[in-house]
PATI-238810 format. One record per residue (C-alpha): x, y, z; residue number from 1. Coordinates in pm, 1 decimal. Layout:
REM PATI-238810
((X; Y; Z); NUM)
...
This chain:
REM PATI-238810
((-2235.4; -15175.7; -10889.1); 1)
((-2496.8; -14938.0; -10706.6); 2)
((-2708.8; -14935.6; -11033.1); 3)
((-3059.7; -15125.1; -11030.0); 4)
((-3041.5; -15474.7; -11156.1); 5)
((-2686.0; -15511.8; -11107.7); 6)
((-2716.1; -15864.1; -10957.7); 7)
((-2987.2; -15980.9; -11206.3); 8)
((-2706.8; -16130.1; -11376.5); 9)
((-2497.9; -16304.0; -11096.4); 10)
((-2210.5; -16400.1; -11319.5); 11)
((-2167.1; -16056.2; -11502.6); 12)
((-2178.7; -15926.0; -11169.8); 13)
((-1917.0; -16119.6; -11043.2); 14)
((-1687.7; -16042.7; -11362.9); 15)
((-1761.8; -15662.2; -11297.9); 16)
((-1645.6; -15687.8; -10939.5); 17)
((-1330.7; -15864.4; -11015.1); 18)
((-1277.3; -15618.4; -11284.0); 19)
((-1325.3; -15323.6; -11041.1); 20)
((-1103.5; -15472.7; -10755.4); 21)
((-814.5; -15519.3; -11003.6); 22)
((-865.5; -15166.4; -11094.0); 23)
((-880.6; -15028.4; -10768.1); 24)
((-547.5; -15223.1; -10667.9); 25)
((-390.0; -15094.8; -10959.2); 26)
((-467.0; -14742.0; -10891.3); 27)
((-397.4; -14763.4; -10519.3); 28)
((-43.3; -14918.6; -10581.3); 29)
((43.0; -14619.9; -10825.9); 30)
((-97.1; -14386.7; -10598.3); 31)
((149.5; -14538.4; -10299.8); 32)
((442.4; -14522.7; -10565.7); 33)
((372.1; -14157.6; -10640.6); 34)
((378.5; -14065.7; -10264.2); 35)
((718.5; -14236.0; -10207.0); 36)
((880.3; -14034.9; -10487.6); 37)
((706.1; -13749.1; -10350.4); 38)
((844.3; -13801.0; -9999.8); 39)
((1199.0; -13879.0; -10130.5); 40)
((1206.4; -13537.6; -10333.4); 41)
((1103.9; -13337.9; -10007.1); 42)
((1389.3; -13518.0; -9833.0); 43)
((1640.3; -13437.4; -10099.1); 44)
((1554.0; -13073.2; -10126.6); 45)
((1614.2; -13056.8; -9752.9); 46)
((1982.9; -13113.0; -9812.8); 47)
((2033.6; -13269.3; -9491.7); 48)
((2373.1; -13483.6; -9508.8); 49)
((2235.3; -13712.8; -9214.4); 50)
((1979.2; -13836.6; -9441.4); 51)
((2223.1; -13928.3; -9735.4); 52)
((2256.8; -14257.0; -9685.1); 53)
((1905.6; -14337.4; -9637.4); 54)
((1799.7; -14140.1; -9905.4); 55)
((2034.8; -14306.0; -10158.7); 56)
((1880.5; -14661.7; -10034.1); 57)
((1550.3; -14530.3; -10100.7); 58)
((1614.1; -14396.0; -10460.3); 59)
((1779.7; -14714.7; -10558.4); 60)
((1471.8; -14875.9; -10409.1); 61)
((1259.3; -14654.7; -10638.9); 62)
((1467.4; -14710.3; -10971.6); 63)
((1394.3; -15077.0; -10922.2); 64)
((1043.6; -15050.7; -10862.9); 65)
((1018.8; -14809.0; -11154.5); 66)
((1198.1; -15059.7; -11390.7); 67)
((952.3; -15344.3; -11265.7); 68)
((659.1; -15125.5; -11328.0); 69)
((779.2; -15034.1; -11665.7); 70)
((798.2; -15378.9; -11782.5); 71)
((449.9; -15437.3; -11619.5); 72)
((335.4; -15162.1; -11810.0); 73)
((411.9; -15351.5; -12152.0); 74)
((127.3; -15614.0; -12044.2); 75)
((-136.4; -15427.3; -12157.9); 76)
((-328.0; -15680.7; -12382.8); 77)
((-691.0; -15813.3; -12344.0); 78)
((-568.6; -16110.2; -12141.5); 79)
((-248.3; -16035.2; -12013.6); 80)
((-335.4; -16012.5; -11655.8); 81)
((-487.2; -16356.3; -11677.1); 82)
((-360.7; -16701.0; -11567.4); 83)
((-214.1; -16911.2; -11843.4); 84)
((-228.4; -17238.2; -11990.0); 85)
((136.5; -17372.8; -12115.7); 86)
((135.4; -17666.4; -12338.1); 87)
((482.6; -17791.0; -12451.7); 88)
((491.1; -18043.9; -12727.6); 89)
((817.0; -18269.8; -12843.3); 90)
((908.8; -18200.9; -13243.5); 91)
((1140.2; -18346.9; -13456.8); 92)
((1416.0; -18509.7; -13302.1); 93)
((1296.2; -18829.0; -13157.6); 94)
((1397.5; -18948.6; -12789.7); 95)
((1623.6; -18613.2; -12784.2); 96)
((1314.6; -18391.2; -12846.0); 97)
((1106.0; -18554.5; -12583.4); 98)
((1410.2; -18489.3; -12348.4); 99)
((1406.8; -18152.3; -12460.0); 100)
((1034.1; -18107.3; -12388.6); 101)
((1092.4; -18235.3; -12032.9); 102)
((1390.8; -17972.2; -12003.3); 103)
((1173.7; -17689.6; -12099.7); 104)
((877.8; -17799.8; -11863.3); 105)
((1132.1; -17793.3; -11566.9); 106)
((1257.1; -17452.3; -11708.9); 107)
((921.7; -17290.8; -11712.9); 108)
((816.6; -17472.8; -11360.5); 109)
((1148.8; -17295.1; -11214.3); 110)
((1047.4; -16984.5; -11347.4); 111)
((694.2; -16966.1; -11220.6); 112)
((839.5; -17089.3; -10884.3); 113)
((1066.8; -16768.1; -10896.9); 114)
((783.2; -16534.1; -10943.1); 115)
((568.0; -16692.4; -10692.4); 116)
((322.8; -16821.3; -10936.1); 117)
((116.1; -17125.8; -10850.5); 118)
((152.3; -17432.0; -11102.8); 119)
((-54.2; -17734.6; -11187.3); 120)
((24.7; -18006.7; -11437.5); 121)
((-314.4; -18108.0; -11592.4); 122)
((-198.0; -18333.7; -11865.6); 123)
((132.4; -18529.5; -11916.7); 124)
((229.8; -18814.5; -12178.3); 125)
((567.4; -18935.3; -12122.7); 126)
((806.9; -19037.3; -12355.5); 127)
((886.6; -19430.9; -12480.9); 128)
((1244.5; -19411.7; -12352.0); 129)
((1281.5; -19089.1; -12190.3); 130)
((1119.7; -18753.1; -12142.3); 131)
((785.6; -18642.3; -12236.0); 132)
((592.6; -18614.3; -12562.8); 133)
((368.7; -18324.7; -12410.6); 134)
((249.9; -18158.6; -12103.0); 135)
((-9.7; -17897.2; -12028.8); 136)
((21.5; -17662.1; -11714.1); 137)
((-190.5; -17434.5; -11554.7); 138)
((-5.0; -17141.6; -11439.8); 139)
((-191.5; -16913.6; -11180.5); 140)
((-56.8; -16552.2; -11105.7); 141)
((-109.6; -16200.5; -11183.1); 142)
((25.8; -16125.2; -11538.1); 143)
((110.9; -16489.7; -11619.4); 144)
((-26.8; -16479.2; -11937.9); 145)
((141.8; -16164.6; -12016.4); 146)
((462.6; -16294.2; -11959.3); 147)
((426.1; -16616.1; -12093.4); 148)
((300.0; -16518.4; -12409.4); 149)
((644.9; -16410.9; -12529.6); 150)
((752.7; -16780.0; -12504.2); 151)
((529.5; -16902.1; -12791.4); 152)
((695.3; -17086.8; -13057.3); 153)
((948.5; -17338.6; -13141.0); 154)
((1246.8; -17376.7; -12916.7); 155)
((1554.2; -17544.1; -13071.8); 156)
((1827.4; -17705.9; -12865.9); 157)
((2195.3; -17807.5; -12986.4); 158)
((2391.7; -18047.9; -12786.0); 159)
((2588.3; -18333.9; -12758.5); 160)
((2324.6; -18629.9; -12744.0); 161)
((2324.6; -18848.6; -12428.1); 162)
((2106.9; -19088.4; -12610.4); 163)
((2362.0; -19119.8; -12902.4); 164)
((2612.9; -19403.2; -12830.8); 165)
((2856.0; -19207.1; -13043.1); 166)
((2770.5; -18885.2; -12863.8); 167)
((2749.4; -18696.6; -13173.4); 168)
((2591.3; -18343.1; -13183.7); 169)
((2197.0; -18332.8; -13250.3); 170)
((1919.6; -18058.4; -13282.2); 171)
((1584.0; -18082.1; -13095.3); 172)
((1275.9; -17922.3; -13127.8); 173)
((996.6; -17846.5; -12907.0); 174)
((677.3; -17649.0; -12973.1); 175)
((540.3; -17385.3; -12660.3); 176)
((193.1; -17284.7; -12688.9); 177)
((57.6; -17035.0; -12436.8); 178)
((-319.5; -16981.8; -12370.3); 179)
((-509.3; -16761.3; -12129.5); 180)
((-708.9; -16928.7; -11886.4); 181)
((-1073.0; -16785.9; -11862.3); 182)
((-1366.7; -16832.8; -11635.2); 183)
((-1631.4; -17105.9; -11738.3); 184)
((-1879.7; -16842.7; -11738.4); 185)
((-1700.0; -16606.3; -11969.9); 186)
((-1918.9; -16478.9; -12249.5); 187)
((-1645.8; -16474.5; -12504.6); 188)
((-1679.0; -16859.8; -12540.9); 189)
((-2014.9; -17014.5; -12565.9); 190)
((-2000.7; -17401.8; -12594.9); 191)
((-2324.2; -17620.2; -12684.7); 192)
((-2295.4; -17958.0; -12508.9); 193)
((-2458.8; -18107.7; -12802.1); 194)
((-2128.5; -17996.0; -13005.8); 195)
((-1908.2; -18227.7; -12787.1); 196)
((-1807.0; -18573.7; -12823.3); 197)
((-1649.5; -18718.4; -12471.2); 198)
((-1462.0; -19032.1; -12462.9); 199)
((-1336.5; -19205.9; -12146.7); 200)
((-1060.2; -19401.7; -12152.6); 201)
((-791.1; -19564.4; -11909.2); 202)
((-480.2; -19348.6; -11844.6); 203)
((-133.1; -19423.2; -11962.9); 204)
((195.3; -19421.7; -11775.9); 205)
((518.3; -19570.2; -11692.3); 206)
((361.7; -19856.8; -11500.8); 207)
((345.5; -19943.3; -11135.5); 208)
((74.1; -19772.9; -10896.5); 209)
((85.7; -19454.7; -11122.9); 210)
((-126.0; -19605.9; -11364.6); 211)
((-486.8; -19584.4; -11322.9); 212)
((-697.9; -19915.7; -11318.3); 213)
((-1003.6; -19758.8; -11388.3); 214)
((-1132.5; -19534.4; -11705.2); 215)
((-1058.2; -19183.6; -11567.2); 216)
((-900.5; -19007.2; -11854.5); 217)
((-1113.4; -18790.4; -12090.9); 218)
((-1084.6; -18704.3; -12454.4); 219)
((-1299.9; -18419.1; -12552.0); 220)
((-1371.2; -18346.9; -12921.8); 221)
((-1549.0; -18013.1; -13053.4); 222)
((-1714.0; -18129.9; -13332.1); 223)
((-1777.6; -17787.2; -13517.7); 224)
((-1402.9; -17703.8; -13471.1); 225)
((-1236.5; -18030.7; -13485.1); 226)
((-1031.9; -17946.6; -13160.1); 227)
((-943.3; -18252.7; -12957.8); 228)
((-840.1; -18204.2; -12606.0); 229)
((-744.0; -18489.9; -12366.9); 230)
((-666.0; -18488.3; -11978.0); 231)
((-540.2; -18771.2; -11774.1); 232)
((-320.9; -18648.9; -11483.3); 233)
((-617.9; -18652.4; -11224.0); 234)
((-734.4; -18983.8; -11047.6); 235)
((-1092.3; -18819.0; -11077.6); 236)
((-1300.3; -18845.0; -11389.6); 237)
((-1463.2; -18547.8; -11300.4); 238)
((-1156.7; -18341.3; -11229.6); 239)
((-1004.4; -18471.0; -11565.5); 240)
((-1338.3; -18352.2; -11747.7); 241)
((-1298.1; -17987.1; -11588.0); 242)
((-978.5; -17956.2; -11673.1); 243)
((-1021.1; -18072.0; -12053.9); 244)
((-1287.4; -17828.2; -12032.7); 245)
((-1075.6; -17545.6; -11944.4); 246)
((-811.7; -17621.5; -12200.2); 247)
((-1091.4; -17642.8; -12482.1); 248)
((-1224.2; -17304.4; -12365.2); 249)
((-915.4; -17149.9; -12384.8); 250)
((-833.8; -17330.6; -12749.7); 251)
((-1175.1; -17168.3; -12845.6); 252)
((-1085.5; -16829.5; -12746.7); 253)
((-758.7; -16830.6; -12940.0); 254)
((-927.9; -16923.9; -13254.7); 255)
((-1206.1; -16680.5; -13187.3); 256)
((-928.0; -16407.2; -13138.2); 257)
((-715.8; -16500.2; -13412.8); 258)
((-1009.4; -16490.3; -13657.8); 259)
((-1081.9; -16112.2; -13550.1); 260)
((-729.4; -16047.1; -13662.1); 261)
((-701.7; -16304.4; -13961.3); 262)
((-387.9; -16466.5; -13817.6); 263)
((-496.4; -16800.3; -13762.4); 264)
((-199.3; -16940.3; -13893.7); 265)
((32.2; -16722.8; -13689.9); 266)
((-136.6; -16757.5; -13344.0); 267)
((-251.5; -17123.0; -13367.4); 268)
((36.3; -17360.6; -13240.8); 269)
((-116.6; -17639.7; -13472.9); 270)
((-10.7; -17455.2; -13777.0); 271)
((345.9; -17428.9; -13689.9); 272)
((584.8; -17700.8; -13764.3); 273)
((842.8; -17783.3; -13488.8); 274)
((1140.3; -17815.5; -13713.2); 275)
((1404.4; -17632.3; -13886.9); 276)
((1388.3; -17268.7; -13993.6); 277)
((1091.9; -17194.1; -13772.8); 278)
((1238.0; -17138.4; -13413.1); 279)
((1179.9; -16831.7; -13201.9); 280)
((1509.3; -16896.7; -12964.0); 281)
((1792.2; -17151.8; -13007.2); 282)
((1955.7; -17303.9; -12678.7); 283)
((2309.3; -17401.9; -12783.2); 284)
((2505.3; -17624.7; -12543.8); 285)
((2770.7; -17738.7; -12787.3); 286)
((3023.3; -17648.0; -12928.1); 287)
((2988.3; -17324.0; -12745.0); 288)
((2728.3; -17225.5; -12492.3); 289)
((2462.8; -16965.8; -12590.8); 290)
((2084.5; -16881.9; -12588.8); 291)
((1985.0; -16635.0; -12858.4); 292)
((1606.4; -16499.2; -12921.0); 293)
((1574.4; -16474.8; -13302.4); 294)
((1309.6; -16228.0; -13272.2); 295)
((1469.6; -15971.3; -13052.6); 296)
((1847.1; -16089.7; -13099.7); 297)
((1906.5; -16089.8; -12757.2); 298)
((2120.4; -16342.7; -12627.4); 299)
((2301.4; -16481.7; -12310.2); 300)
((2593.5; -16705.8; -12266.9); 301)
((2500.5; -16845.6; -11910.9); 302)
((2282.3; -17135.3; -12060.4); 303)
((2226.0; -17301.2; -11714.8); 304)
((2078.0; -17012.4; -11584.5); 305)
((1846.2; -16991.1; -11852.8); 306)
((1746.7; -17331.9; -11820.0); 307)
((1701.1; -17286.9; -11439.7); 308)
((1430.7; -17040.1; -11522.7); 309)
((1615.9; -16700.3; -11544.6); 310)
((1397.9; -16593.8; -11854.5); 311)
((1283.2; -16240.4; -11764.0); 312)
((1538.9; -16060.1; -11979.0); 313)
((1442.0; -16259.5; -12294.9); 314)
((1052.5; -16177.4; -12231.5); 315)
((1139.0; -15808.2; -12175.5); 316)
((1350.9; -15780.6; -12474.3); 317)
((1042.2; -15912.9; -12668.1); 318)
((794.9; -15719.3; -12527.2); 319)
((990.2; -15401.0; -12595.5); 320)
((1029.7; -15502.5; -12952.7); 321)
((654.6; -15557.4; -13016.9); 322)
((536.9; -15266.6; -12816.6); 323)
């Protein structure tokens, strides 16, 4: 940062400063933790019975902190520290799948709230009868992408359908996509304005005051890749355009990373069909209660807790498997 010419490229300088601050924070955090362990060790060597209760509490606290740090240490991917874009799409199953997509939206919003992350719904398409067809959520918080990348794939629900007059058991599917949010000036993705086709249209909705009378919704088509991104949640056309560009850049980055690894079919959500046989996790509410991850084989019987956002154990089991 002290080198001559550092500020010649302000965007690059800001990226360097951001990275340096993150590294400094990380190093200082580990240094403080090391001091806590050293202090506790010195107290233990004193063999003073009057300090036993205080020392036991500190040891318990250190063990919990160590477990948390061990989990975070598994988040070492290029974009794991970044904010995330979470997209949920209803799959096979009709109205039930749209209701299931809305249940997943609630689950992830609850999870983000538990972690103190900020969330913003940047695009939402409601279902005809109930639920949602799709939703895109911006999740802002340290390691948001690192945590959420374990959720990418098809999620399967088995339950007695509330939309079936005979109350029969139905199976529904929804597709979850997770993308890293990247800064608009990130050099990894360059977008030529001439490659974009931008359409403006009126927002759709359930009716009433929420429906925009003016054309504020935005649809952006990236001609070279064929990617189409829309956003209609904000009342401002400019805000919708900015949010659509955020999603487009994230999708283009995903394609670029996938091409490097020659794994486009695996990494791009569009190439995964939301139907039988492709699910990463099953949520069974009838005839028994269980949530099972088919990659790690981790399962839990308390389905309500999971649907209320208690997902960390599933994320940790998956990350341990791939690391």
